[in-house]
C-alpha positions in Angstrom: -36.9 10.0 -2.4 -35.2 12.1 -5.1 -31.7 10.9 -4.3 -30.0 7.5 -4.9 -30.9 5.5 -1.8 -28.1 3.0 -2.2 -25.5 5.7 -2.3 -27.1 7.4 0.7 -26.9 4.1 2.6 -23.2 3.7 1.8 -22.6 7.3 3.0 -24.5 6.6 6.2 -22.6 3.3 6.8 -19.3 4.7 8.0 -15.9 2.9 7.7 -14.9 1.6 11.1 -11.3 2.2 10.2 -11.8 5.9 9.4 -14.2 6.5 12.2 -11.6 5.3 14.7 -8.9 7.3 13.0 -11.1 10.4 13.2 -11.7 9.7 16.9 -8.0 9.4 17.4 -7.4 12.7 15.8 -9.9 14.4 18.1 -8.4 12.7 21.2 -4.9 13.8 20.2 -6.1 17.4 20.0 -7.7 17.1 23.5 -5.1 15.3 25.5 -1.9 15.3 23.4 -0.7 13.0 20.6 1.8 11.2 22.8 -1.1 9.9 25.1 -3.1 8.4 22.2 -2.0 5.0 20.7 -3.6 5.1 17.3 -3.3 1.8 15.4 -6.2 2.3 13.1 -5.2 3.5 9.7 -2.8 1.8 7.3 -1.0 5.1 6.7 2.7 4.5 6.1 5.0 6.2 8.7 8.0 5.6 6.5 8.7 8.7 4.3 8.6 8.4 0.5 12.1 7.6 -1.0 14.3 10.6 -1.8 14.0 9.6 -5.4 10.3 10.6 -5.3 11.1 14.2 -4.3 13.8 14.4 -6.9 11.4 13.1 -9.6 8.8 15.7 -8.6 11.4 18.5 -8.7 12.5 17.4 -12.2 8.9 17.3 -13.4 8.2 20.8 -12.2 10.6 22.1 -14.8 8.3 20.8 -17.6 6.1 23.2 -19.5 2.8 23.7 -17.5 0.7 22.3 -20.3 2.8 19.1 -20.3 3.1 18.8 -16.5 -0.6 19.4 -15.8 -2.2 18.4 -19.1 -4.3 15.4 -19.8 -2.6 12.1 -20.5 -4.2 9.2 -22.5 -7.0 7.6 -20.6 -4.9 4.5 -19.8 -1.8 6.5 -18.8 1.3 7.8 -20.5 2.8 5.1 -22.8 6.3 5.8 -21.5 5.1 5.2 -17.9 3.3 2.0 -18.8 6.4 0.8 -20.7 8.5 1.5 -17.5 6.1 -0.5 -15.3 5.9 -3.4 -17.8 9.7 -3.5 -18.1 10.0 -3.6 -14.3 7.5 -6.5 -14.0 9.2 -8.4 -16.7 12.6 -8.0 -15.0 11.1 -9.2 -11.7 8.8 -12.0 -12.8 10.1 -13.2 -16.1 10.5 -12.0 -19.7 7.2 -11.1 -21.3 5.3 -10.8 -18.0 3.8 -7.6 -19.2 3.8 -5.1 -22.1 2.8 -1.5 -22.0 -0.5 -2.3 -23.6 -1.5 -4.7 -20.8 -1.6 -2.0 -18.2 -4.2 0.6 -17.3 -3.0 3.3 -14.8 -5.4 4.2 -12.1 -6.1 6.4 -9.1 -4.8 3.8 -6.6 -6.0 0.3 -5.7 -9.6 1.4 -5.0 -9.9 2.5 -8.6 -8.1 -0.6 -9.8 -10.5 -2.9 -8.0 -13.6 -1.0 -8.9 -12.6 -1.0 -12.6 -11.8 -4.7 -12.5 -15.1 -5.7 -10.9 -17.0 -3.5 -13.4 -15.0 -5.0 -16.2 -15.9 -8.7 -15.4 -19.2 -9.0 -13.6 -22.8 -8.7 -14.8 -25.8 -8.1 -12.6 -26.5 -11.2 -10.5 -23.0 -12.6 -10.6 -21.1 -13.5 -7.4 -17.6 -12.6 -6.2 -15.9 -14.6 -3.5 -13.8 -12.8 -0.9 -11.5 -14.5 1.7 -12.5 -13.3 5.2 -11.0 -11.5 7.0 -10.9 -9.0 4.1 -10.6 -5.3 3.5 -14.2 -4.0 4.1 -14.4 -1.8 1.0 -14.3 -4.9 -1.2 -18.0 -5.4 -0.4 -18.9 -1.9 -1.4 -17.0 -2.1 -4.8 -18.4 -5.6 -5.5 -22.0 -4.6 -4.8 -21.8 -1.4 -6.7 -20.6 -3.4 -9.8 -23.9 -5.3 -9.6 -22.5 -8.5 -8.0 -23.1 -10.2 -4.7 -20.2 -10.4 -2.2 -19.8 -14.0 -0.9 -17.6 -14.4 2.2 -15.5 -17.5 2.7 -13.5 -17.7 5.9 -9.8 -18.4 5.7 -8.4 -21.4 7.5 -8.8 -20.3 11.2 -5.4 -21.6 12.3 -3.1 -20.6 9.4 -5.2 -17.9 7.7 -4.2 -19.4 4.4 -7.0 -19.8 1.8 -9.4 -22.6 2.8 -9.5 -24.1 -0.7 -12.2 -26.7 0.2 -14.5 -23.9 1.5 -13.9 -21.8 -1.6 -14.7 -24.8 -3.8 -17.9 -25.4 -1.9 -19.0 -21.8 -2.3 -18.6 -21.7 -6.1 -21.9 -21.7 -8.0 -22.7 -21.2 -11.7 -23.0 -17.4 -10.9 -19.4 -17.2 -9.5 -17.5 -14.8 -11.7 -14.4 -14.0 -9.6 -12.4 -14.8 -6.4 -10.4 -12.0 -4.7 -7.2 -12.7 -2.9 -5.0 -10.2 -1.1 -1.5 -11.4 -0.3 0.3 -10.1 1.7 -3.0 -9.8 3.5 -4.8 -6.9 5.1 -5.8 -7.3 7.9 -3.9 -10.5 9.0 -0.4 -10.1 7.4 -0.4 -13.6 6.1 1.2 -14.5 2.7 -0.5 -17.2 0.7 2.1 -19.9 -0.1 2.7 -21.2 -3.6 1.2 -24.6 -2.6 -1.9 -22.9 -1.3 -2.3 -20.8 -4.5 -1.7 -23.9 -6.7 -4.4 -25.8 -4.8 -6.8 -22.8 -5.3 -6.0 -22.6 -9.0 -6.6 -26.3 -9.4 -10.0 -25.9 -7.6 -10.9 -23.0 -9.9 -10.0 -24.9 -13.0 -12.0 -27.9 -11.9 -15.1 -25.7 -11.2 -14.7 -23.9 -14.6 -14.6 -27.3 -16.4 -17.5 -28.7 -14.4 -19.8 -25.7 -14.7 -18.7 -24.6 -18.1 -18.0 -21.1 -16.8 -15.0 -18.7 -16.5 -13.8 -17.7 -13.0 -11.3 -14.9 -12.7 -8.7 -14.6 -9.9 -8.3 -10.9 -8.8 -5.0 -10.5 -7.1 -5.0 -7.3 -5.0 -1.3 -6.6 -4.2 -0.6 -3.2 -2.6 1.6 -4.9 0.1 3.7 -7.1 -2.3 7.0 -5.3 -1.4 6.5 -5.3 2.4 7.5 -8.8 3.5 9.7 -10.3 6.1 11.4 -13.1 4.2 8.3 -14.8 2.8 8.0 -15.5 -1.0 5.0 -13.7 -2.6 4.2 -15.9 -5.7 3.4 -14.2 -8.9 -0.2 -15.2 -9.3 -0.5 -15.1 -13.1 2.2 -17.8 -13.2 -0.1 -20.0 -11.1 -3.5 -19.3 -12.7 -3.9 -17.9 -16.2 -7.3 -16.1 -15.7 -5.7 -13.7 -13.2 -6.1 -9.9 -13.1 -3.6 -8.0 -10.9 -4.5 -4.8 -9.1 -1.7 -2.7 -7.6 -1.1 0.6 -5.8 2.1 2.5 -4.8 0.5 3.7 -1.6 2.5 1.4 0.5 5.6 0.6 -1.5 6.5 4.2 -2.1 4.5 5.7 0.9 2.2 7.7 -1.4 -1.3 6.8 0.0 -2.7 10.3 -0.6 -1.5 10.6 -4.2 -3.7 7.8 -5.6 -1.6 6.0 -8.2 -1.6 2.4 -9.3 -2.6 0.1 -12.1 -4.6 -2.8 -13.4 -2.7 -5.5 -15.3 -4.3 -8.0 -17.7 -1.4 -10.4 -18.2 -0.7 -11.6 -21.7 -1.3 -15.2 -20.5 -5.0 -14.5 -19.7 -7.1 -16.3 -22.3 -9.6 -13.4 -22.5 -6.8 -10.8 -22.7 -8.0 -8.7 -25.6 -11.6 -8.5 -24.5 -10.6 -7.9 -20.9 -8.4 -5.0 -21.9 -11.3 -3.4 -23.7 -13.6 -4.1 -20.7 -11.1 -2.5 -18.3 -10.8 0.6 -20.5 -14.6 0.7 -20.8 -15.1 0.3 -17.0 -12.6 3.2 -16.4 -14.5 5.3 -18.8 -17.9 4.4 -17.3 -16.7 5.1 -13.7 -14.8 8.3 -14.7 -11.4 6.8 -13.7 -9.5 8.0 -16.7 -6.1 9.8 -16.8 -4.5 9.0 -13.5 -2.7 11.9 -11.8 -0.2 13.1 -14.4 2.6 14.2 -12.1 2.7 10.9 -10.2 2.5 8.9 -13.4 5.9 10.5 -14.2 7.1 9.7 -10.7 6.4 6.0 -11.4 8.6 6.1 -14.4 11.5 7.3 -12.3 10.8 5.3 -9.1 9.2 2.0 -10.3 12.2 0.0 -8.9 12.8 1.9 -5.7 13.0 -0.5 -2.8 10.6 -0.1 0.2 12.0 0.6 3.6 10.9 -2.7 5.1 13.4 -2.5 7.9 11.5 0.2 9.7 8.3 -1.9 9.7 10.3 -5.0 10.7 11.6 -3.1 13.8 8.1 -2.1 14.7 6.8 -5.7 14.1 9.4 -7.0 16.5 8.7 -4.5 19.2 4.9 -5.1 19.0 5.0 -8.9 18.8 7.6 -9.3 21.5 5.8 -6.9 23.8 2.4 -8.4 23.3 3.8 -12.0 23.6 5.3 -11.1 27.0 1.9 -9.9 28.1 0.2 -13.1 27.0 -1.7 -12.0 24.0 -2.3 -14.4 21.1 -1.7 -13.2 17.5 -0.9 -14.4 14.0 2.8 -13.8 13.2 2.7 -11.4 10.2 4.7 -12.5 7.1 4.0 -9.3 5.3 2.1 -5.9 5.3 2.2 -3.9 8.5 -0.7 -5.2 10.6 -0.9 -7.6 13.6 -4.0 -9.7 13.9 -4.5 -10.0 17.7 -7.0 -12.3 19.4 -9.5 -10.3 21.5 -9.6 -11.2 25.2 -13.3 -11.9 24.9 -15.5 -13.2 22.1 -17.0 -9.7 21.3 -14.3 -7.7 19.5 -16.4 -4.5 19.8 -16.6 -4.8 23.6 -12.9 -5.5 23.7 -12.2 -2.4 21.6 -14.4 -0.3 23.9 -12.3 -1.4 26.9 -9.1 -0.7 25.0 -10.3 2.7 24.0 -10.7 3.6 27.7 -6.9 3.2 27.9 -6.4 5.3 24.6 -5.5 2.1 22.7 -7.2 2.2 19.3 -7.0 -1.0 17.2 -9.8 -1.9 14.8 -12.3 -4.6 15.8 -12.5 -7.5 13.4 -16.2 -7.5 12.8 -16.0 -5.1 9.8 -13.4 -7.5 8.3 -15.9 -10.3 8.2 -14.4 -12.3 11.1 -15.4 -12.1 14.8 -13.1 -12.1 17.9 -10.0 -10.3 16.8 -8.6 -6.8 16.4 -6.2 -5.4 13.7 -3.3 -3.4 15.1 -1.6 -1.3 12.4 2.1 -1.0 13.2 2.9 1.5 10.4 3.3 4.1 13.2 6.3 5.7 14.9 8.4 3.2 16.8 7.9 5.3 20.0 4.1 4.8 19.8 4.5 1.0 20.0 7.0 1.2 22.9 4.9 3.8 24.9 1.7 1.8 24.4 2.9 -1.3 26.2 1.8 -0.1 29.7 -1.8 0.4 28.3 -1.7 -3.1 26.7 -0.6 -4.5 30.1 -3.5 -2.7 31.9 -5.9 -4.0 29.3 -4.8 -7.6 29.8 -4.9 -7.2 33.6 -8.5 -6.0 33.4 -9.5 -9.4 32.1 -7.8 -11.4 34.9 
């Protein structure tokens, strides 16, 4: 075959999340949007802050060559300085400097760059299941093997003993996502400290270096839980971030990779991150939205809207007898399917125009992810369908 077979295979293997979202769009066109309860895509329903629009309007007054021109591959120095200053204000003086940051086209680019910066062919990267399905794609295309380790089935915190048991001489990194997609759990400081201790012990025993990749696009969306700053717990951390959720800019693709100054491989890692960006073609993140970051880096997220949705959904499903994990962050509810086969449960839900995402693609059987980043009315109006779904199993 004259094409790249691996790329063809990834193209043929569709994302369950986006397939369900596309189906929802078609059904809305057929029967009306108000009759379809689409909980598939993590697309923020909260508008971007007014400051974002104001920043864009100011930027439009710049000369065209400045507004639309190339920036340095790693991003505008003034923008990286603004982000670094914000991080230092929030997490302690000296947390980051402009030179520690590489601006990217969103979290997908941040993670792809990070994996390509640290792994070599034959390495292994551990992910905590359930996990965002694209992790596997980005890990495998970097030349590594994706190793799934199930979270604690009761708390959905990291199962540190299971991670320790999965570490081999080929383990190069562990990926954590807190607040977590798809569960909404937030890893506690004690849990992260135990994980850090296990990683340090493994590095010492095996004579290797294991990185902790902290994927944090939901950091600002929490309901009272502390989200520990991971580099303060484990020095070989790399932080990946996106403003898709915090500023409601998922389609604008803007984020960053941070190599903290405390990382022992700091200088070489920064070069590897820059080289990975060059190798993958992820250079010069969108110039307009780089400028938006400089103006809006400290804008608060509208968590109250998601908190209201969270309450409506959890209270409604609890009344109907559903089991779920109470989310501490993000905007997803992890609901126990009413039969062992999550795909069959989804098919029955789909007959009632309920569209959650089955858990199989997240590496964990028997659950569905319900995204509550939707209009409040969608949640309220979906309750009769959830009731009918529960009744069908009685």
